[in-house]
C-alpha positions in Angstrom: 0.0 0.0 0.0 1.4 3.4 -1.0 2.2 6.0 1.7 -0.3 8.5 0.4 -3.1 6.5 2.1 -1.0 5.9 5.3 0.5 9.3 6.0 -1.1 9.7 9.4 -0.7 6.1 10.4 1.2 5.7 13.7 4.9 4.6 13.2 5.5 3.4 16.7 5.4 -0.3 15.5 8.7 0.1 13.8 11.0 2.4 15.8 14.7 1.3 15.8 17.0 2.1 18.7 18.9 5.0 17.2 19.2 7.7 19.9 22.6 9.3 19.4 24.2 12.8 19.7 24.3 13.2 15.9 20.9 12.2 14.8 20.3 14.8 12.1 18.7 14.1 8.8 18.1 16.1 5.6 15.1 15.6 3.3 14.9 17.2 -0.1 11.6 16.5 -2.0 9.3 18.7 -3.9 6.4 16.3 -3.1 4.8 17.7 0.1 3.1 14.4 1.0 6.2 12.3 0.6 8.3 14.9 2.4 5.9 14.9 5.3 5.8 11.1 5.5 9.6 10.9 5.6 9.9 13.6 8.1 7.4 12.0 10.4 9.2 8.6 10.1 12.6 10.0 10.9 11.3 12.2 13.8 9.6 9.1 15.2 13.2 7.6 15.2 14.4 10.6 17.3 16.0 12.4 14.4 16.3 16.2 14.1 15.0 16.7 10.6 15.7 19.5 8.1 13.2 19.3 5.3 13.4 21.3 2.1 11.6 21.3 -1.3 14.6 22.4 -3.4 18.3 21.6 -3.5 19.4 25.2 -3.5 17.6 25.8 -0.2 19.2 22.7 1.3 22.8 23.7 0.7 22.9 26.1 3.7 22.3 23.2 6.1 25.6 21.5 5.2 27.5 24.2 7.0 25.7 23.3 10.2 25.7 19.5 10.3 27.2 16.3 8.8 23.9 14.5 8.4 23.5 10.9 9.4 21.1 10.3 6.6 20.1 12.3 3.5 17.0 11.6 1.4 16.9 13.4 -2.0 14.3 13.1 -4.7 15.9 13.5 -8.1 13.3 15.5 -10.1 13.1 18.1 -12.9 16.6 18.6 -14.4 18.1 15.2 -13.6 21.6 16.1 -14.7 21.8 18.9 -12.3 20.2 16.6 -9.7 23.0 14.0 -10.3 25.6 16.7 -10.0 24.1 17.8 -6.7 24.0 14.2 -5.5 27.8 14.0 -6.2 28.3 17.3 -4.4 26.5 16.0 -1.3 28.7 12.9 -1.3 31.7 15.1 -1.0 30.1 17.1 1.8 28.8 14.2 4.0 29.8 10.9 5.4 26.2 9.9 6.2 23.9 7.6 4.4 23.0 9.2 1.0 19.7 7.8 -0.4 18.3 9.3 -3.6 14.7 8.8 -4.5 13.9 8.2 -8.2 10.7 8.0 -10.1 9.7 4.6 -11.5 10.2 4.8 -15.3 12.0 8.1 -15.1 15.3 9.1 -16.8 17.4 8.5 -13.7 18.6 4.9 -13.1 20.0 3.2 -10.0 23.3 2.8 -11.7 23.6 6.6 -12.3 22.9 7.3 -8.7 25.5 4.7 -7.4 28.1 6.2 -9.7 27.3 9.6 -8.3 28.0 8.3 -4.7 24.6 7.0 -3.5 24.5 4.3 -0.8 21.0 3.1 -1.6 18.4 4.0 -4.2 14.7 3.9 -3.5 12.1 4.1 -6.3 8.8 6.0 -6.0 5.9 5.6 -5.4 7.1 4.9 -1.8 6.0 1.8 0.0 5.9 2.5 3.7 7.3 -0.8 5.2 10.0 -1.2 2.4 11.1 2.4 2.7 11.5 2.1 6.5 13.4 -1.1 6.3 15.9 0.1 3.7 16.5 3.5 5.3 17.0 1.8 8.7 19.5 -0.6 7.2 21.6 2.2 5.7 21.5 4.1 9.0 22.7 1.0 10.9 25.4 0.3 8.3 26.8 3.8 8.5 26.7 3.8 12.3 28.8 0.6 12.3 31.2 2.1 9.7 31.7 5.2 11.7 32.4 3.1 14.8 35.2 1.4 12.8 36.9 4.8 12.6 38.2 4.1 16.1 39.5 0.7 15.2 43.0 -0.7 15.0 43.3 -3.3 12.2 45.8 -6.1 11.9 46.6 -8.3 8.9 49.6 -10.6 9.0 52.6 -8.3 9.9 50.6 -5.1 9.0 48.8 -2.8 11.4 46.5 0.1 10.6 45.8 2.5 13.5 42.9 4.6 12.2 42.8 7.3 15.0 46.5 7.9 14.6 46.5 7.6 10.8 49.4 5.3 11.1 50.3 2.2 9.0 53.0 -0.2 10.1 54.6 -3.2 8.6 56.3 -5.0 11.4 57.8 -2.2 13.5 58.3 0.1 10.5 56.0 3.1 9.9 55.1 3.3 6.2 53.9 6.8 5.2 50.6 6.7 3.3 48.6 9.5 1.7 45.1 10.2 3.0 43.7 8.3 -0.1 45.9 5.3 0.5 44.9 5.2 4.2 41.2 5.2 3.2 41.8 2.4 0.7 43.8 0.4 3.2 41.0 0.7 5.8 38.4 -0.4 3.3 40.5 -3.5 2.5 41.3 -4.3 6.2 37.7 -3.9 7.2 36.6 -6.6 4.7 39.6 -8.7 3.7 39.0 -11.2 0.8 35.8 -9.5 -0.3 35.8 -8.2 -3.9 35.2 -4.5 -3.6 33.8 -2.9 -6.8 35.4 0.2 -8.3 32.4 2.4 -7.7 32.6 1.4 -4.0 36.3 2.3 -3.9 35.6 5.7 -5.5 33.0 6.3 -2.8 35.6 5.4 -0.2 38.0 8.1 -1.5 35.1 10.5 -2.3 35.6 10.7 -6.0 32.8 10.8 -8.5 32.7 8.1 -11.1 33.4 9.5 -14.6 36.0 10.1 -17.2 39.4 9.2 -15.8 38.2 7.9 -12.5 39.1 4.3 -13.4 42.6 5.3 -14.2 42.8 7.4 -11.0 41.8 4.4 -8.8 44.3 2.2 -10.6 47.1 4.8 -9.9 46.3 4.9 -6.2 46.1 1.1 -6.0 49.4 0.7 -7.8 51.2 3.1 -5.4 49.7 1.4 -2.4 50.7 -2.1 -3.7 54.3 -0.9 -4.2 54.6 0.6 -0.8 53.3 -2.5 0.9 55.5 -4.9 -1.1 58.7 -2.8 -0.9 58.3 -2.5 2.9 58.0 -6.3 3.5 54.2 -6.6 3.5 53.9 -8.9 0.5 51.6 -8.7 -2.5 48.0 -8.6 -1.5 46.0 -6.3 -3.9 44.5 -8.3 -6.8 42.2 -7.0 -9.5 39.3 -9.2 -10.5 38.4 -8.3 -14.1 34.9 -7.0 -14.4 34.2 -7.2 -10.7 36.6 -5.1 -8.7 39.6 -5.4 -6.3 40.3 -8.0 -3.6 42.8 -7.7 -0.7 43.9 -11.2 0.1 47.0 -13.1 1.2 48.7 -14.8 -1.8 48.8 -18.1 0.0 45.0 -18.0 0.3 44.7 -17.2 -3.4 47.0 -20.1 -4.2 44.9 -22.5 -2.1 41.7 -21.5 -3.8 43.1 -21.9 -7.3 44.7 -25.3 -6.6 
C-alpha cells in the first residue's frame, strides 16, 4: 500500500533504537506528501530533521551539520540533480539515499556512480522504505564506529585514530587516499570491492578518468606494501573489482 493513504498512520510499530548525539537528517523532496511522511518517520526515530523542497535551499544546512542520513528526490533537471548528489557525497559521510521516479530518466546505476549508498524508487511503499533506510543508517553507524579501530593483517597494522600504518615495527607513510583504501581492505579482507565502491571510499565521482585514478592509487599502495615487506595482497578481478587477500589463500583456492 502506498504511503499516500498511510501518511497519518502511527509509526511506533517500527521504531529502531537509534538515539545518538548526531541524529540529524536532511530531506529534499518537492512532493509535500512524501516529504511529510519521511519527516514523520525520521522524527519518530528521534532524528532532528531538516526538510526542504529544493536543493538550493538545502545547501545552507551542510555548514551546520554532517547528516546521518540524506534523502533526496531527483526530479526536474536530472543532470543537475545528479551533480548535486555528487556534491553532497563530497560534503557528507552519512547515508546518502536518492529517490527516483519509476520509469523516469534516472537509473539506479547513475545514482550509485554519483555516490549513493542506496536507491529507493517512487511511489514509496511504507514498510519497504523504512526497512531500507534503517538498514543504511545502521550500516553507516557501524562504519563510523570502525573509525576508532586498529586493524591487523599478518605483519601489518593500521591505526585509524593515529592515521598510522605499520609493517612490522616500521611506519610506512601513506597518503590520505591510501589510508582510506587500506582501511576499506582491512575492514573486509578477501571481499571483492567494486570500483564504484572504492571511488565512494575516497570521495571521487565516477566518470571520465576515474578508473585510471583508482588504478594509480592502488598501484602506489601495492608498491609501498610490497617494498616494505608486507607482500603482494592487492589483486584486480576483471569485471568485478579489487580484492585484498593473502597470496597463500589465493593459491589454495586456485589449486
